[in-house]
N, C-alpha and C positions, 0 to 999 in steps of 0.2 A: 504494500500500500504506500508506495513512494513514487507518485506520478511525476513525470517530468516533461511529457510531450505536450505540444500545444496544437490547437486547430484554429484555422482562420475562417471567418465568414465574411460576407460582403454586404450584409445588412444587419442592423442590430437585432439579434435573436429575441424572440419573445421571452426566452428564459432569463434574459437580463433585466426585464422589467420587474418591479417589486411584486412578489407573488401575493396571492390572497392570504389574509391572516391565517396562520397555522395554529389550530387549536385541537386538543384532544380532551375527551371527557376525563374526569378523575376527581379525587378528593383532595387530600392535602398535598402541598408541594413536596414535602419531605418524603411521603410515601411514594409518590410518583417517581422521584428522581434519585433518592439517596438513602434508602432504608436498609441497604446491605453493607454499607461501609461508612467509616468515620473519617471525615476530611480535616478534623480539628488539628491534626499534627502533620498534615501533608504540606510540604514545602515546595515552592516554585523552583524550577531549575535556575541555577545561578545566572544572574544578569545584572546590568547596571540600571535597570528600570526601577523607578521609585516603588517601594513596597506599598501594599494596599492600605496600611494603617490599622491600628488596633480596633477601630470601631466598625471595620468591614469584615464580613464573615464569608468565607468560601463555602458556597452551597452546591456548586456543580463544576465539573470539568467536562466539557463537551468536545468531542472530536468533530471537526468541521471537514467535510469533503466536498469540493466543488471546483470553481475556477476563479482565478484572478483575470480581470478583463481589461483589455487595452484597445485603443483605437489608433488608426493611422490616418493622418490628414492627407498624406500623399506618400510616394515611394521614398522620398528623401527625408521625411520627418522622423522624429524619434517617437516611438510608441508612447502614448499618454494613457495614464490609468483612468478607467471609468468605473472603478469599484470591483465588487466581487459578489458571487452568489455561492451558497453552500448549504447543504443539509447538515443538521447537527444531531449527533448521537451521544448517548450517555457513556462517557468513558471514566467516570469518577472512580469506580472500584479498580479498574484496570490500571489507572495511573497511580492511585494510592498504594497499590500493591507492588507496582513495578517501577514507579518513578521514571517513566520513559513514555515515548509516544505510544498511546494505548493500542494494543492489538485487539481491536474491538470486533467481536463476531458479527457476521453478516446480519444476524437477527437482533443486534443490539437495539435497545429502545431508542426510537426517534424522539427527540425532545424539542425540535423546533427548526427554524430556518434563519439564515443570515443573508442579508441583501443590502443594497444601497438605495436610498430614496433619491439621491442625486450623486454626482460624481465624487463627492467628498464626505457624504453623511452616511455612516454605517448604521444599520438597524438590526436588532435581534428580536425575534419573536419566539419566546421560550415558554413552555408549559408552566403555568402557575405564576409567571412573572409578566406575561403580556409583552407588549412591544416597548422597546427602549431604543431611542436614538442616542448616539454617542458622538464624541469628537476625539480625534487623535491628540493625546497629550504628550506622548513620548515614543520614540522609536530607537532601536539599537540594531546593529547588524546581527543576522543569525550566525551561529557558529560556522556554518558553511555558506558564507555570504555570496559565494559565486554561483550557488545553485538554488538557494532558498530565500523566500521573502523575509523581510526584517521581522523582529519581534516587536510588539506594540503594547503600550498601555493606552486604553480607551477609557475616557471618563464620560459619565452620563451628561447629556446636554442640558438637562434640567433636573429639578429635585422632586418631580412628581412621580418618580418610579422607585421601586425598591432597589433596583440594580444601581450600584454606585460606580463600579469599574469592571472592565473586562480586559484581560490580558491575552494577547495572541502569542503563544509560545510554541516551542518545538515544531517549527514550521518545516514543510517539505515541499519543494517545488514552488511554482507560481511566479517566477521572475519573468519580466517582459523580454521578448527577443531584443537583441541589441539594435536592430534597425527595422525599418518598414520596407526594406527592399523586397520587391515582388508583390507587394500588397496594393490593392486598388484604393483610391481615395475613399475614405470613410469606412474602410474595412475594420472589422472587430476581430481581435485575436483573443482567444480564450485559452488560458494556460492552467492546466490541472494543478491542484495543490491540496495539501492537508495541513491542518494546524490543530493544536489544542487551544480551546478558549476557556480560560479560568474565570469564573463568574462570581463576583463578590456583591453582597447586598448589605444594606444597613438594616440591622435587626429592628430598629425603631420604625423605619419606613415600611418594612414588611408587616409589622404589627398594625400600623395605621392602614395599610392596604387591606388587611383582613377585616378590620373594623368597618371600613367603607363598603367592602363587599357585603358584609352582614347586614348593613343598613340599606343596601340597594343603591348606593351612591356611585357615581362614575369613578373609575380607578385612575384616570388621567385628567 
């Protein structure tokens, strides 16, 4: 599961548009995502990214599988990022036990989707947490920077969601081609990638979200 090939298209694929909200039925967030392992002592792989802080709680490590997407204005242009799309799978226990890119079985629980609402605004739609838009706060090169997209710290764009930060770690693949040679003007290049997304919430915000849900009030 270490994709490195890319495919080119000549019109923006429908798959790159923000998908319909991803929701699955269920009861409590913890039962759905994290009832078989304890993430309390799970440490991020070493990097220079700013740590999440004492008031943020790790509740999910998701394996993202999808594409990093780039566009070419013409054959002589440099590929420009237009975001990413990925399906998210529960890798919490696999990572907690192995502390590496989770070898997640094909039948692993799907927990949501990752996409971009525009070229620079990532969004995550996750079971029990709803939709969260974020902004890039920090980036550092991946250990194998010649092959893998950088590691990131993403912070929530507002305070109305339980999610406070999402870290993109242990990336594999996803780098843009070095040039647009051979691409038609407006071509979209999709480069396969995988990454771990470490999702941190504010316990206070999560409790407030539950209270609003119990009262039938909007969550955002």
